[in-house]
VMD Tcl script that builds the backbone (N, CA, C; Angstrom):
set m [mol new atoms 279]
animate dup $m
set s [atomselect $m all]
$s set {name element resname resid chain x y z} {
  {N N MET 1 A -38.734 21.662 34.197}
  {CA C MET 1 A -39.991 22.209 33.725}
  {C C MET 1 A -41.120 21.342 34.281}
  {N N THR 2 A -42.171 21.968 34.729}
  {CA C THR 2 A -43.320 21.224 35.225}
  {C C THR 2 A -44.531 21.557 34.368}
  {N N TYR 3 A -45.445 20.637 34.350}
  {CA C TYR 3 A -46.684 20.807 33.595}
  {C C TYR 3 A -47.841 20.589 34.555}
  {N N ARG 4 A -48.926 21.285 34.329}
  {CA C ARG 4 A -50.086 21.131 35.198}
  {C C ARG 4 A -51.212 20.494 34.399}
  {N N ASN 5 A -51.756 19.418 34.960}
  {CA C ASN 5 A -52.974 18.881 34.371}
  {C C ASN 5 A -54.118 19.276 35.288}
  {N N GLU 6 A -55.274 18.718 35.120}
  {CA C GLU 6 A -56.428 19.146 35.905}
  {C C GLU 6 A -56.302 18.837 37.386}
  {N N SER 7 A -55.520 17.829 37.750}
  {CA C SER 7 A -55.514 17.438 39.155}
  {C C SER 7 A -54.179 17.587 39.866}
  {N N ALA 8 A -53.085 17.730 39.160}
  {CA C ALA 8 A -51.806 17.752 39.864}
  {C C ALA 8 A -50.711 18.355 38.999}
  {N N TRP 9 A -49.642 18.712 39.676}
  {CA C TRP 9 A -48.442 19.139 38.963}
  {C C TRP 9 A -47.660 17.895 38.593}
  {N N ILE 10 A -47.160 17.877 37.377}
  {CA C ILE 10 A -46.466 16.692 36.881}
  {C C ILE 10 A -45.035 17.068 36.530}
  {N N GLN 11 A -44.096 16.279 36.998}
  {CA C GLN 11 A -42.704 16.425 36.586}
  {C C GLN 11 A -42.448 15.409 35.486}
  {N N PRO 12 A -42.011 15.840 34.309}
  {CA C PRO 12 A -41.721 14.865 33.261}
  {C C PRO 12 A -40.540 13.993 33.653}
  {N N ALA 13 A -40.587 12.762 33.227}
  {CA C ALA 13 A -39.495 11.836 33.514}
  {C C ALA 13 A -38.250 12.276 32.761}
  {N N ALA 14 A -37.118 11.934 33.314}
  {CA C ALA 14 A -35.857 12.230 32.632}
  {C C ALA 14 A -35.817 11.464 31.317}
  {N N PRO 15 A -35.287 12.071 30.280}
  {CA C PRO 15 A -35.236 11.358 29.006}
  {C C PRO 15 A -34.348 10.132 29.095}
  {N N ALA 16 A -34.792 9.079 28.449}
  {CA C ALA 16 A -34.001 7.853 28.425}
  {C C ALA 16 A -32.800 8.071 27.523}
  {N N THR 17 A -31.692 7.560 27.936}
  {CA C THR 17 A -30.502 7.696 27.107}
  {C C THR 17 A -30.147 6.350 26.521}
  {N N ALA 18 A -30.015 6.328 25.230}
  {CA C ALA 18 A -29.641 5.096 24.544}
  {C C ALA 18 A -28.127 4.978 24.556}
  {N N PRO 19 A -27.621 3.770 24.647}
  {CA C PRO 19 A -26.170 3.624 24.601}
  {C C PRO 19 A -25.628 4.104 23.258}
  {N N ARG 20 A -24.563 4.868 23.296}
  {CA C ARG 20 A -23.954 5.385 22.079}
  {C C ARG 20 A -22.951 4.370 21.548}
  {N N THR 21 A -22.949 4.198 20.262}
  {CA C THR 21 A -21.963 3.323 19.650}
  {C C THR 21 A -21.142 4.137 18.668}
  {N N THR 22 A -19.948 3.689 18.411}
  {CA C THR 22 A -19.101 4.404 17.469}
  {C C THR 22 A -19.409 3.994 16.039}
  {N N GLN 23 A -20.131 2.923 15.874}
  {CA C GLN 23 A -20.434 2.425 14.542}
  {C C GLN 23 A -21.793 2.959 14.093}
  {N N ALA 24 A -21.833 3.576 12.922}
  {CA C ALA 24 A -23.085 4.113 12.394}
  {C C ALA 24 A -23.948 2.983 11.855}
  {N N ARG 25 A -25.241 3.233 11.826}
  {CA C ARG 25 A -26.158 2.255 11.235}
  {C C ARG 25 A -26.050 2.312 9.720}
  {N N SER 26 A -26.430 1.229 9.101}
  {CA C SER 26 A -26.418 1.178 7.637}
  {C C SER 26 A -27.688 1.828 7.091}
  {N N THR 27 A -27.659 2.145 5.808}
  {CA C THR 27 A -28.844 2.694 5.150}
  {C C THR 27 A -30.021 1.742 5.292}
  {N N ALA 28 A -29.780 0.451 5.145}
  {CA C ALA 28 A -30.858 -0.541 5.274}
  {C C ALA 28 A -31.463 -0.509 6.674}
  {N N GLU 29 A -30.631 -0.353 7.702}
  {CA C GLU 29 A -31.159 -0.289 9.073}
  {C C GLU 29 A -32.003 0.964 9.270}
  {N N TYR 30 A -31.527 2.108 8.763}
  {CA C TYR 30 A -32.315 3.334 8.879}
  {C C TYR 30 A -33.633 3.217 8.118}
  {N N ARG 31 A -33.606 2.598 6.947}
  {CA C ARG 31 A -34.843 2.423 6.177}
  {C C ARG 31 A -35.822 1.519 6.906}
  {N N ALA 32 A -35.334 0.474 7.558}
  {CA C ALA 32 A -36.211 -0.420 8.321}
  {C C ALA 32 A -36.826 0.321 9.499}
  {N N LEU 33 A -36.040 1.131 10.207}
  {CA C LEU 33 A -36.574 1.922 11.318}
  {C C LEU 33 A -37.606 2.926 10.817}
  {N N ASP 34 A -37.316 3.559 9.697}
  {CA C ASP 34 A -38.239 4.519 9.107}
  {C C ASP 34 A -39.569 3.851 8.761}
  {N N ALA 35 A -39.501 2.690 8.114}
  {CA C ALA 35 A -40.721 1.976 7.714}
  {C C ALA 35 A -41.542 1.552 8.926}
  {N N ALA 36 A -40.870 1.221 10.019}
  {CA C ALA 36 A -41.569 0.750 11.212}
  {C C ALA 36 A -42.165 1.876 12.053}
  {N N HIS 37 A -41.597 3.091 11.967}
  {CA C HIS 37 A -41.972 4.123 12.933}
  {C C HIS 37 A -42.399 5.470 12.359}
  {N N HIS 38 A -42.440 5.626 11.046}
  {CA C HIS 38 A -42.730 6.949 10.497}
  {C C HIS 38 A -43.770 6.858 9.381}
  {N N ILE 39 A -44.715 7.774 9.413}
  {CA C ILE 39 A -45.704 7.893 8.343}
  {C C ILE 39 A -45.272 9.068 7.472}
  {N N HIS 40 A -45.193 8.866 6.170}
  {CA C HIS 40 A -44.750 9.911 5.247}
  {C C HIS 40 A -45.952 10.569 4.581}
  {N N PRO 41 A -46.386 11.724 5.088}
  {CA C PRO 41 A -47.501 12.400 4.434}
  {C C PRO 41 A -47.066 12.927 3.071}
  {N N PHE 42 A -47.993 13.054 2.170}
  {CA C PHE 42 A -47.750 13.597 0.831}
  {C C PHE 42 A -46.768 12.749 0.025}
  {N N SER 43 A -46.674 11.463 0.312}
  {CA C SER 43 A -45.738 10.587 -0.402}
  {C C SER 43 A -46.482 9.539 -1.208}
  {N N ASP 44 A -45.894 9.144 -2.310}
  {CA C ASP 44 A -46.380 8.017 -3.095}
  {C C ASP 44 A -45.882 6.760 -2.388}
  {N N MET 45 A -46.747 6.127 -1.612}
  {CA C MET 45 A -46.319 5.006 -0.777}
  {C C MET 45 A -45.850 3.816 -1.598}
  {N N GLY 46 A -46.413 3.606 -2.776}
  {CA C GLY 46 A -45.947 2.517 -3.630}
  {C C GLY 46 A -44.491 2.720 -4.026}
  {N N ALA 47 A -44.170 3.929 -4.480}
  {CA C ALA 47 A -42.786 4.237 -4.866}
  {C C ALA 47 A -41.864 4.191 -3.655}
  {N N LEU 48 A -42.335 4.698 -2.530}
  {CA C LEU 48 A -41.525 4.676 -1.311}
  {C C LEU 48 A -41.234 3.249 -0.877}
  {N N ASN 49 A -42.233 2.382 -0.958}
  {CA C ASN 49 A -42.027 0.982 -0.578}
  {C C ASN 49 A -41.073 0.271 -1.529}
  {N N ARG 50 A -41.115 0.629 -2.811}
  {CA C ARG 50 A -40.207 -0.002 -3.782}
  {C C ARG 50 A -38.768 0.485 -3.617}
  {N N ALA 51 A -38.576 1.781 -3.485}
  {CA C ALA 51 A -37.227 2.359 -3.468}
  {C C ALA 51 A -36.647 2.505 -2.064}
  {N N GLY 52 A -37.514 2.583 -1.065}
  {CA C GLY 52 A -37.041 2.859 0.294}
  {C C GLY 52 A -36.898 4.356 0.509}
  {N N SER 53 A -36.857 4.751 1.758}
  {CA C SER 53 A -36.762 6.171 2.073}
  {C C SER 53 A -35.348 6.684 1.833}
  {N N ARG 54 A -35.250 7.973 1.607}
  {CA C ARG 54 A -33.949 8.614 1.410}
  {C C ARG 54 A -33.361 8.890 2.790}
  {N N VAL 55 A -32.127 8.499 3.004}
  {CA C VAL 55 A -31.460 8.694 4.291}
  {C C VAL 55 A -30.477 9.852 4.138}
  {N N ILE 56 A -30.741 10.939 4.848}
  {CA C ILE 56 A -29.883 12.119 4.788}
  {C C ILE 56 A -28.730 11.929 5.769}
  {N N VAL 57 A -27.509 12.131 5.284}
  {CA C VAL 57 A -26.331 11.900 6.126}
  {C C VAL 57 A -25.525 13.163 6.396}
  {N N LYS 58 A -25.800 14.240 5.650}
  {CA C LYS 58 A -25.004 15.453 5.810}
  {C C LYS 58 A -25.818 16.636 5.318}
  {N N ALA 59 A -25.563 17.805 5.904}
  {CA C ALA 59 A -26.205 19.032 5.446}
  {C C ALA 59 A -25.218 20.184 5.552}
  {N N ASP 60 A -25.330 21.114 4.610}
  {CA C ASP 60 A -24.513 22.321 4.639}
  {C C ASP 60 A -25.308 23.415 3.940}
  {N N GLY 61 A -25.820 24.373 4.729}
  {CA C GLY 61 A -26.657 25.422 4.158}
  {C C GLY 61 A -27.903 24.824 3.539}
  {N N VAL 62 A -28.163 25.142 2.283}
  {CA C VAL 62 A -29.370 24.644 1.617}
  {C C VAL 62 A -29.167 23.271 0.992}
  {N N TYR 63 A -27.988 22.695 1.130}
  {CA C TYR 63 A -27.691 21.411 0.495}
  {C C TYR 63 A -27.739 20.257 1.485}
  {N N LEU 64 A -28.252 19.138 1.016}
  {CA C LEU 64 A -28.287 17.887 1.772}
  {C C LEU 64 A -27.591 16.825 0.940}
  {N N TRP 65 A -27.025 15.820 1.605}
  {CA C TRP 65 A -26.453 14.668 0.921}
  {C C TRP 65 A -27.113 13.427 1.476}
  {N N ASP 66 A -27.479 12.503 0.594}
  {CA C ASP 66 A -28.073 11.252 1.062}
  {C C ASP 66 A -27.006 10.168 1.155}
  {N N SER 67 A -27.404 9.015 1.664}
  {CA C SER 67 A -26.460 7.922 1.897}
  {C C SER 67 A -25.941 7.313 0.601}
  {N N ASP 68 A -26.544 7.674 -0.531}
  {CA C ASP 68 A -26.052 7.219 -1.832}
  {C C ASP 68 A -25.105 8.234 -2.465}
  {N N GLY 69 A -24.815 9.340 -1.761}
  {CA C GLY 69 A -23.889 10.350 -2.263}
  {C C GLY 69 A -24.519 11.433 -3.110}
  {N N ASN 70 A -25.848 11.451 -3.234}
  {CA C ASN 70 A -26.531 12.474 -4.032}
  {C C ASN 70 A -26.599 13.791 -3.269}
  {N N LYS 71 A -26.259 14.902 -3.939}
  {CA C LYS 71 A -26.368 16.245 -3.372}
  {C C LYS 71 A -27.722 16.809 -3.779}
  {N N ILE 72 A -28.489 17.272 -2.805}
  {CA C ILE 72 A -29.875 17.676 -3.020}
  {C C ILE 72 A -30.068 19.085 -2.470}
  {N N ILE 73 A -30.837 19.920 -3.157}
  {CA C ILE 73 A -31.217 21.222 -2.605}
  {C C ILE 73 A -32.416 21.006 -1.691}
  {N N ASP 74 A -32.359 21.548 -0.485}
  {CA C ASP 74 A -33.432 21.388 0.493}
  {C C ASP 74 A -34.566 22.353 0.168}
  {N N GLY 75 A -35.330 22.043 -0.870}
  {CA C GLY 75 A -36.378 22.928 -1.350}
  {C C GLY 75 A -37.664 22.895 -0.554}
  {N N MET 76 A -37.880 21.894 0.266}
  {CA C MET 76 A -39.136 21.768 1.007}
  {C C MET 76 A -39.060 22.318 2.428}
  {N N ALA 77 A -37.890 22.571 2.954}
  {CA C ALA 77 A -37.752 22.959 4.354}
  {C C ALA 77 A -38.513 24.232 4.688}
  {N N GLY 78 A -38.594 25.159 3.754}
  {CA C GLY 78 A -39.286 26.407 4.015}
  {C C GLY 78 A -40.764 26.244 4.304}
  {N N LEU 79 A -41.341 25.129 3.900}
  {CA C LEU 79 A -42.759 24.904 4.167}
  {C C LEU 79 A -43.034 24.623 5.637}
  {N N TRP 80 A -42.094 23.999 6.331}
  {CA C TRP 80 A -42.367 23.585 7.703}
  {C C TRP 80 A -41.356 24.063 8.738}
  {N N CYS 81 A -40.083 24.124 8.400}
  {CA C CYS 81 A -39.139 24.334 9.500}
  {C C CYS 81 A -38.047 25.364 9.255}
  {N N VAL 82 A -37.810 25.814 8.063}
  {CA C VAL 82 A -36.715 26.754 7.829}
  {C C VAL 82 A -37.260 27.987 7.123}
  {N N ASN 83 A -38.257 28.609 7.720}
  {CA C ASN 83 A -38.896 29.729 7.043}
  {C C ASN 83 A -38.186 31.059 7.263}
  {N N VAL 84 A -37.132 31.098 8.069}
  {CA C VAL 84 A -36.358 32.332 8.239}
  {C C VAL 84 A -34.889 32.126 7.904}
  {N N GLY 85 A -34.579 31.169 7.071}
  {CA C GLY 85 A -33.199 30.981 6.645}
  {C C GLY 85 A -32.500 29.874 7.395}
  {N N TYR 86 A -31.372 29.494 6.894}
  {CA C TYR 86 A -30.576 28.412 7.473}
  {C C TYR 86 A -29.597 28.983 8.488}
  {N N GLY 87 A -30.100 29.380 9.641}
  {CA C GLY 87 A -29.241 29.929 10.682}
  {C C GLY 87 A -28.749 31.333 10.383}
  {N N ARG 88 A -29.395 32.026 9.478}
  {CA C ARG 88 A -28.962 33.382 9.125}
  {C C ARG 88 A -29.639 34.389 10.039}
  {N N LYS 89 A -28.848 34.934 10.951}
  {CA C LYS 89 A -29.366 35.845 11.962}
  {C C LYS 89 A -30.049 37.069 11.342}
  {N N GLU 90 A -29.496 37.598 10.245}
  {CA C GLU 90 A -30.082 38.805 9.648}
  {C C GLU 90 A -31.493 38.556 9.128}
  {N N LEU 91 A -31.814 37.329 8.745}
  {CA C LEU 91 A -33.175 37.012 8.317}
  {C C LEU 91 A -34.100 36.818 9.509}
  {N N ALA 92 A -33.599 36.207 10.564}
  {CA C ALA 92 A -34.417 35.975 11.751}
  {C C ALA 92 A -34.739 37.282 12.468}
  {N N ASP 93 A -33.800 38.232 12.442}
  {CA C ASP 93 A -34.028 39.525 13.101}
  {C C ASP 93 A -35.100 40.285 12.357}
}
mol reanalyze $m
mol bondsrecalc $m
mol representation Tube
mol addrep $m
């Protein structure tokens, strides 16, 4: 894919590939990365800083599981990214 700016055609660089490891990161590592690189809009930052962010490790349909084993209904996804169902073709059509 190419993009055009005002003066030239630009080819985007190939995406960098990070080395894959077989060992998953810990919840603490994910929380540290989250704190360093993500802004949480609509969040109580005091509570977030005290408790840490929720790390989602699994999903199935409308359900999510966090790294503490809690099963959660994905009630907010429809606001931004799942407005036609969870992969349900009949809704997307």
